C-alpha positions as CSV (number, residue, x, y, z in Angstrom):
1,M,-73.8,9.1,86.8
2,Q,-72.1,8.2,90.0
3,L,-68.4,8.3,90.8
4,K,-68.3,4.6,91.8
5,N,-69.3,1.6,89.6
6,T,-72.8,0.1,90.0
7,S,-73.9,-3.4,89.0
8,L,-74.8,-2.1,85.6
9,T,-72.5,0.8,84.8
10,Y,-68.9,2.1,85.3
11,G,-68.6,5.1,87.5
12,W,-66.9,8.3,86.3
13,I,-63.6,7.5,88.2
14,A,-63.2,4.1,86.4
15,I,-64.2,5.7,83.1
16,G,-61.7,8.5,83.6
17,F,-58.9,6.1,84.4
18,H,-59.7,4.0,81.4
19,W,-59.6,6.9,78.9
20,L,-56.6,8.6,80.6
21,V,-54.6,5.4,80.3
22,A,-55.8,4.9,76.7
23,V,-54.9,8.4,75.5
24,T,-51.6,8.4,77.4
25,V,-50.5,5.0,76.0
26,I,-51.4,6.1,72.4
27,G,-49.6,9.4,72.9
28,L,-46.5,7.7,74.3
29,A,-46.5,5.3,71.4
30,V,-46.7,8.1,68.8
31,L,-44.1,10.2,70.6
32,G,-41.8,7.1,71.0
33,L,-42.0,6.1,67.4
34,W,-41.5,9.7,66.2
35,M,-38.5,10.4,68.5
36,T,-36.6,7.3,67.3
37,D,-36.0,9.1,64.0
38,L,-34.7,12.3,65.5
39,T,-31.1,13.2,64.8
40,Y,-28.7,15.0,67.2
41,Y,-29.4,18.2,65.4
42,S,-33.1,18.1,65.8
43,P,-34.5,20.7,68.2
44,Y,-36.5,17.9,69.9
45,Y,-33.6,15.5,70.4
46,R,-33.5,16.1,74.1
47,S,-37.0,17.4,74.8
48,A,-38.9,14.5,73.2
49,P,-37.2,11.8,75.4
50,F,-37.6,14.0,78.5
51,W,-41.4,14.2,77.9
52,H,-41.7,10.5,76.9
53,K,-39.9,9.5,80.1
54,S,-41.7,11.9,82.4
55,I,-45.1,10.9,81.1
56,G,-44.2,7.2,81.2
57,V,-43.2,7.5,84.9
58,S,-46.5,9.3,85.5
59,L,-48.4,6.5,83.7
60,V,-47.0,4.1,86.4
61,L,-48.8,6.1,89.1
62,V,-52.0,6.2,87.1
63,L,-51.9,2.4,86.5
64,L,-51.4,1.8,90.2
65,L,-54.3,4.0,91.1
66,R,-56.4,2.4,88.4
67,L,-55.6,-1.1,89.6
68,I,-56.3,-0.1,93.3
69,W,-59.6,1.4,92.2
70,R,-60.5,-1.7,90.2
71,W,-59.8,-4.0,93.2
72,C,-61.7,-1.8,95.6
73,N,-64.6,-1.0,93.4
74,P,-66.3,-4.1,91.8
75,R,-66.8,-4.1,88.0
76,P,-70.3,-4.0,86.6
77,A,-71.6,-7.5,85.8
78,H,-71.2,-8.8,82.2
79,I,-74.1,-8.1,79.9
80,A,-76.3,-11.2,79.9
81,A,-76.1,-11.5,76.1
82,H,-72.4,-11.8,76.0
83,K,-71.1,-15.3,75.0
84,G,-68.7,-17.2,77.1
85,W,-65.9,-16.8,74.6
86,E,-66.4,-13.1,74.5
87,K,-66.1,-12.8,78.3
88,R,-63.0,-15.0,78.2
89,L,-61.4,-13.1,75.4
90,A,-62.1,-9.7,77.0
91,G,-60.6,-10.9,80.2
92,L,-57.5,-12.2,78.5
93,V,-57.1,-9.0,76.5
94,H,-57.5,-6.8,79.6
95,G,-55.1,-8.9,81.6
96,L,-52.5,-8.8,78.8
97,L,-52.8,-5.1,78.4
98,Y,-52.1,-4.6,82.1
99,L,-49.2,-7.1,82.1
100,L,-47.6,-5.6,79.0
101,L,-47.9,-2.1,80.2
102,V,-46.1,-3.0,83.4
103,V,-43.3,-4.7,81.4
104,I,-43.1,-1.8,79.0
105,V,-42.6,0.7,81.8
106,I,-40.0,-1.5,83.4
107,S,-38.1,-1.9,80.1
108,G,-38.4,1.8,79.5
109,Y,-36.8,2.3,82.9
110,L,-34.0,-0.1,82.0
111,I,-33.3,1.8,78.8
112,S,-33.2,5.1,80.5
113,T,-31.0,4.0,83.4
114,A,-28.6,1.8,81.5
115,N,-25.8,4.4,81.6
116,G,-26.3,4.9,85.4
117,Q,-28.2,8.2,85.3
118,G,-31.6,8.6,86.9
119,I,-34.8,9.8,85.1
120,D,-35.7,13.4,85.5
121,V,-39.5,13.5,85.9
122,F,-40.9,16.9,84.8
123,G,-38.0,18.5,86.6
124,W,-39.8,17.7,89.9
125,F,-37.6,14.8,91.0
126,T,-35.2,12.3,89.7
127,L,-36.1,8.6,89.7
128,P,-32.8,6.9,90.7
129,A,-30.9,4.4,88.5
130,L,-31.2,1.3,90.7
131,V,-30.3,-1.0,87.7
132,S,-27.6,-0.1,85.3
133,G,-24.6,-1.5,83.5
134,L,-26.1,-4.9,82.6
135,P,-24.7,-6.4,79.4
136,E,-26.4,-4.6,76.4
137,Q,-29.0,-3.3,78.8
138,A,-30.3,-0.5,76.7
139,D,-30.4,-2.6,73.5
140,R,-32.2,-5.5,75.0
141,A,-34.6,-3.4,77.0
142,G,-35.2,-1.3,73.9
143,F,-36.1,-4.4,71.8
144,V,-38.6,-5.5,74.5
145,H,-40.0,-1.9,74.9
146,Y,-40.5,-1.5,71.2
147,W,-42.1,-4.8,70.4
148,L,-44.3,-4.9,73.5
149,A,-45.5,-1.4,72.7
150,I,-46.4,-2.6,69.2
151,T,-48.2,-5.6,70.8
152,V,-50.1,-3.2,73.2
153,L,-51.3,-1.1,70.2
154,V,-52.5,-4.2,68.4
155,L,-54.3,-5.5,71.5
156,A,-55.8,-2.1,72.1
157,G,-57.1,-2.2,68.5
158,I,-58.7,-5.6,69.1
159,H,-60.2,-4.1,72.3
160,A,-61.6,-1.1,70.4
161,L,-62.9,-3.4,67.6
162,G,-64.7,-5.6,70.2
163,A,-66.4,-2.5,71.7
164,L,-67.4,-1.3,68.2
165,K,-68.7,-4.8,67.4
166,H,-70.8,-4.8,70.6
167,H,-72.1,-1.3,69.8
168,F,-72.9,-1.5,66.1
169,I,-73.6,-5.2,65.5
170,D,-74.8,-6.6,68.8
171,R,-76.4,-3.3,69.8
172,D,-75.7,-3.8,73.5
173,N,-74.5,-1.4,76.2
174,T,-70.8,-2.4,76.3
175,L,-69.4,0.8,74.8
176,R,-72.0,3.0,76.2
177,R,-71.1,1.9,79.7
178,M,-67.4,2.9,79.1
179,L,-68.4,6.2,77.6
180,G,-70.7,7.2,80.5
181,L,-73.7,7.3,78.3
182,R,-77.3,6.6,79.2
183,L,-77.9,2.8,78.8
184,H,-80.6,1.2,76.6
185,S,-82.8,-0.3,79.2
186,S,-84.0,-3.2,77.2
187,E,-81.1,-5.8,77.4
188,E,-79.3,-5.3,80.6
189,H,-79.2,-8.5,82.8
């Protein structure tokens, strides 16, 4: 397998970005949901938000690199057997996932900076609080952050179900391409 995409397959860099974002988003969602129930006396009361914020800020960099890679490195062609509605739905879900992740990151930033403090990122640097003190900033941004995160998880589930449908029902190479596995040669293009 090559580093770059070909007309038939994704390269290792695109595959790596895909799975890094997927695992990070799921991990952040689990951590975020878990930490909302922590009390002041929990030993993780301060460390869980620190890790959630630091990883969330890092996700921004990974998303930017992934988008740049996607724009500079053409995607493989759709599998010929895919129906028009499948292509449109896949495009819509991918676009929504990117858009929602960007809004989730922005809303997370607004939650974290509502009191005027910057975000400490792994102790390496502090992301400054450029926006703070808006009316009910933390609560409003928190509402958006939570519900869009739930929406992303639902969309990611639909995305995964689509990949499984292609693999087990249609028996095409959709999932194999994103796992970096050898393709069945019979049905491409």
